[in-house]
C-alpha positions as CSV (number, residue, x, y, z in Angstrom):
1,M,234.1,78.1,129.9
2,N,233.5,81.7,128.8
3,L,230.2,82.7,130.4
4,F,228.6,86.1,130.2
5,I,226.0,87.1,132.9
6,N,224.3,90.5,132.2
7,D,227.3,91.1,129.8
8,I,229.8,90.6,132.6
9,P,232.6,88.1,131.6
10,V,232.6,85.2,134.1
11,Q,235.3,82.6,133.3
12,L,235.0,79.2,134.8
13,V,238.3,77.3,135.0
14,R,239.5,74.1,136.8
15,S,241.2,74.5,140.2
16,S,244.5,73.3,138.6
17,E,244.5,76.5,136.5
18,R,245.7,79.7,138.2
19,P,244.6,82.8,136.4
20,N,247.3,85.2,135.2
21,K,248.0,88.1,137.6
22,S,246.8,90.6,135.0
23,E,243.3,89.0,135.1
24,F,242.5,89.9,138.7
25,N,243.2,92.5,141.4
26,N,240.7,91.3,144.0
27,I,240.6,87.8,145.5
28,I,237.7,86.1,147.3
29,N,238.2,82.7,148.9
30,A,234.7,81.1,148.8
31,E,235.7,78.5,151.3
32,I,236.1,81.0,154.1
33,E,234.2,84.2,153.2
34,P,230.8,85.1,151.6
35,I,230.4,86.6,148.2
36,T,228.8,90.0,148.4
37,Q,228.1,92.9,146.0
38,A,230.6,95.1,147.8
39,K,233.4,92.6,147.1
40,L,232.7,92.4,143.4
41,L,235.0,95.2,142.3
42,H,237.2,95.5,139.2
43,R,238.7,92.1,138.2
44,V,237.7,89.5,140.7
45,W,239.2,86.0,141.3
46,I,236.9,83.7,143.3
47,K,238.8,80.6,144.6
48,H,237.2,77.2,145.5
49,A,233.8,78.1,143.9
50,K,231.0,75.6,144.3
51,R,227.4,75.3,143.0
52,E,225.9,77.6,145.6
53,D,228.6,80.3,144.9
54,L,227.8,80.4,141.2
55,D,224.0,80.4,142.0
56,Q,224.6,83.4,144.2
57,L,226.5,85.2,141.4
58,F,223.5,84.7,139.1
59,D,221.3,86.3,141.7
60,L,223.7,89.2,142.2
61,L,224.4,89.9,138.6
62,D,220.9,89.3,137.2
63,T,219.5,92.2,139.1
64,T,222.0,95.1,139.2
65,V,225.6,94.8,138.0
66,P,227.9,96.2,140.7
67,Q,229.4,99.5,139.5
68,G,233.1,99.0,138.8
69,L,232.9,95.3,138.1
70,I,234.9,94.3,135.0
71,S,235.3,90.6,135.1
72,I,235.1,87.5,137.3
73,T,237.2,84.3,137.2
74,L,236.1,81.3,139.2
75,T,238.4,78.4,139.9
76,I,236.2,75.3,140.3
77,D,237.2,72.3,142.5
78,D,234.7,70.0,140.8
79,Y,234.5,71.4,137.2
80,D,232.4,68.5,135.7
81,D,229.9,68.8,138.5
82,M,229.6,72.5,137.9
83,K,228.8,71.9,134.2
84,K,226.1,69.4,135.1
85,F,224.7,72.0,137.5
86,L,224.5,74.7,134.7
87,K,222.8,72.3,132.3
88,K,220.3,71.4,134.9
89,K,219.6,74.9,136.0
90,F,219.2,76.3,132.5
91,K,217.7,75.4,129.2
92,V,220.7,75.2,126.8
93,I,220.2,76.6,123.3
94,K,222.8,76.2,120.7
95,A,223.7,79.0,118.2
96,A,226.5,79.8,115.8
97,G,227.9,82.8,114.1
98,G,230.7,84.2,112.0
99,L,233.5,86.8,111.7
100,V,233.5,87.4,108.0
101,R,236.6,88.8,106.3
102,K,237.1,90.7,103.0
103,K,240.8,91.3,102.6
104,D,241.7,93.6,105.5
105,K,238.0,94.4,106.5
106,I,235.5,92.6,108.8
107,L,231.7,92.5,108.5
108,M,229.7,93.8,111.3
109,I,226.0,94.4,111.8
110,Y,224.1,97.1,113.8
111,R,221.2,95.6,115.7
112,L,219.2,96.9,118.7
113,K,221.6,99.9,119.0
114,K,224.7,97.7,119.3
115,W,227.4,96.7,116.9
116,D,227.3,92.9,116.7
117,L,228.4,89.9,114.6
118,P,225.8,87.8,112.6
119,K,224.7,84.7,114.5
120,G,221.6,82.7,115.3
121,K,220.1,79.5,116.7
122,L,220.4,76.1,115.0
123,D,217.5,74.7,113.1
124,K,216.3,71.2,113.8
125,G,218.7,68.6,112.4
126,E,221.3,71.3,111.4
127,S,224.9,71.0,112.3
128,I,226.7,73.9,114.0
129,R,228.9,74.7,111.0
130,E,225.8,74.7,108.7
131,A,224.0,77.0,111.0
132,A,226.9,79.4,111.2
133,V,227.0,79.8,107.4
134,R,223.2,80.0,107.0
135,E,222.8,82.6,109.7
136,V,225.5,84.9,108.3
137,Q,224.2,84.5,104.8
138,E,220.6,85.2,105.8
139,E,221.3,88.2,108.1
140,C,223.6,89.9,105.6
141,N,222.4,88.6,102.2
142,V,225.9,87.5,101.3
143,K,227.7,84.3,100.3
144,V,230.6,83.1,102.5
145,E,233.1,80.3,102.8
146,L,233.6,78.7,106.3
147,N,237.0,78.5,107.8
148,D,238.4,77.7,111.3
149,K,236.6,77.9,114.7
150,I,237.5,80.9,116.8
151,C,235.9,80.1,120.2
152,T,232.7,79.3,122.1
153,T,230.8,81.8,124.3
154,W,228.0,81.1,126.8
155,H,225.5,83.8,127.9
156,T,222.4,83.8,130.1
157,Y,219.0,85.5,129.7
158,T,215.4,85.0,130.7
159,M,212.7,84.2,128.2
160,K,209.0,83.6,129.2
161,K,210.2,83.3,132.9
162,R,212.6,80.6,132.0
163,R,216.4,80.9,132.3
164,I,218.2,80.3,129.1
165,L,221.9,79.4,128.6
166,K,222.9,80.1,125.0
167,K,226.0,78.3,123.7
168,T,227.4,80.1,120.6
169,S,230.1,78.7,118.4
170,W,232.1,81.3,116.4
171,Y,233.9,80.7,113.1
172,T,236.1,82.7,110.7
173,M,234.6,83.1,107.2
174,D,235.8,84.6,103.9
175,I,233.4,86.5,101.7
176,V,232.5,84.9,98.3
177,K,229.9,87.4,97.1
178,D,228.5,90.6,98.6
179,S,227.2,92.5,95.6
180,K,223.6,92.4,97.1
181,M,224.6,92.8,100.7
182,K,221.8,94.2,102.9
183,P,220.5,93.9,106.5
184,Q,217.8,91.3,107.4
185,T,215.4,93.9,108.8
186,E,212.9,91.3,110.2
187,E,215.7,90.3,112.6
188,D,216.0,93.9,113.8
189,I,219.3,94.5,111.8
190,E,219.5,98.1,110.7
191,E,222.9,98.2,109.0
192,V,225.6,95.8,107.6
193,R,229.0,97.4,107.2
194,W,232.6,96.4,106.2
195,M,235.0,97.8,108.8
196,T,238.7,98.3,109.0
197,R,240.5,97.0,112.1
198,K,240.5,100.6,113.5
199,E,236.8,101.0,112.8
200,V,236.1,97.6,114.6
201,F,238.0,98.9,117.7
202,H,235.7,102.0,117.8
203,A,232.6,99.9,117.1
204,L,233.4,97.6,120.1
205,Q,233.0,100.6,122.4
206,D,229.3,100.3,121.5
207,S,229.0,96.5,121.5
208,Y,228.7,93.6,123.9
209,K,231.6,92.2,125.9
210,S,231.0,88.8,124.5
211,I,231.6,90.2,121.0
212,G,234.8,91.9,122.2
213,F,235.9,88.5,123.6
214,V,235.4,86.9,120.1
215,F,237.6,89.5,118.5
216,D,240.2,89.1,121.2
217,C,240.3,85.4,120.5
218,Y,240.5,86.0,116.7
219,F,243.3,88.6,116.9
220,K,245.2,86.3,119.3
221,K,245.0,83.4,116.9
222,E,245.9,85.6,114.0
223,K,249.0,86.8,115.8
224,Q,250.0,83.2,116.7
225,A,249.6,82.2,113.0
226,E,251.8,85.1,111.9
227,E,254.5,84.3,114.5
228,A,254.5,80.6,113.4
229,K,255.4,81.7,109.8
230,L,258.6,83.4,111.1
């Protein structure tokens, strides 16, 4: 489960899955030691995490993100129980979005001073795939064709004093028509732009970590597909 708390990547995995050594340089064993802000430094692996440990992380990260914290991986002894806890603690909202391609370029939007990908919440009775296409077409005034799923991200925020957990499903899409492309200004989008891969890497310096994660997943799948052809 790829969770983002205050834009910090928090990956929840089953206890049977040991994270790669490149994914952490600091270990906390939640069974025998407390989780404190001082220990949240660089890439952190928290072992044997339970409900109360994740709850404490929400409190720590919702206020001030510790300086120097890059990411957190939690190995969960009772993974299914943890998912039930999250759904009980938060109101879950489903959303969908797309990474749109035009030959070697990718479509990005500029919203609220950040480069982003088009996305939005599901309408009542709408499927996730339908919502993904509709949101992209509405926010960019283009026509697209839906392709494969890239990944799912979860992120938290507070709205009207209620904690929200947004589940966003991401898909690849190919452009069909973009002759009248323009930003949906009522959704605070200032610009819609086709970018080369190099331009995307620069834009991600001024984006959200969750969007960087989507691109990482996309490029990884793209590389695997190329290797499979060899």
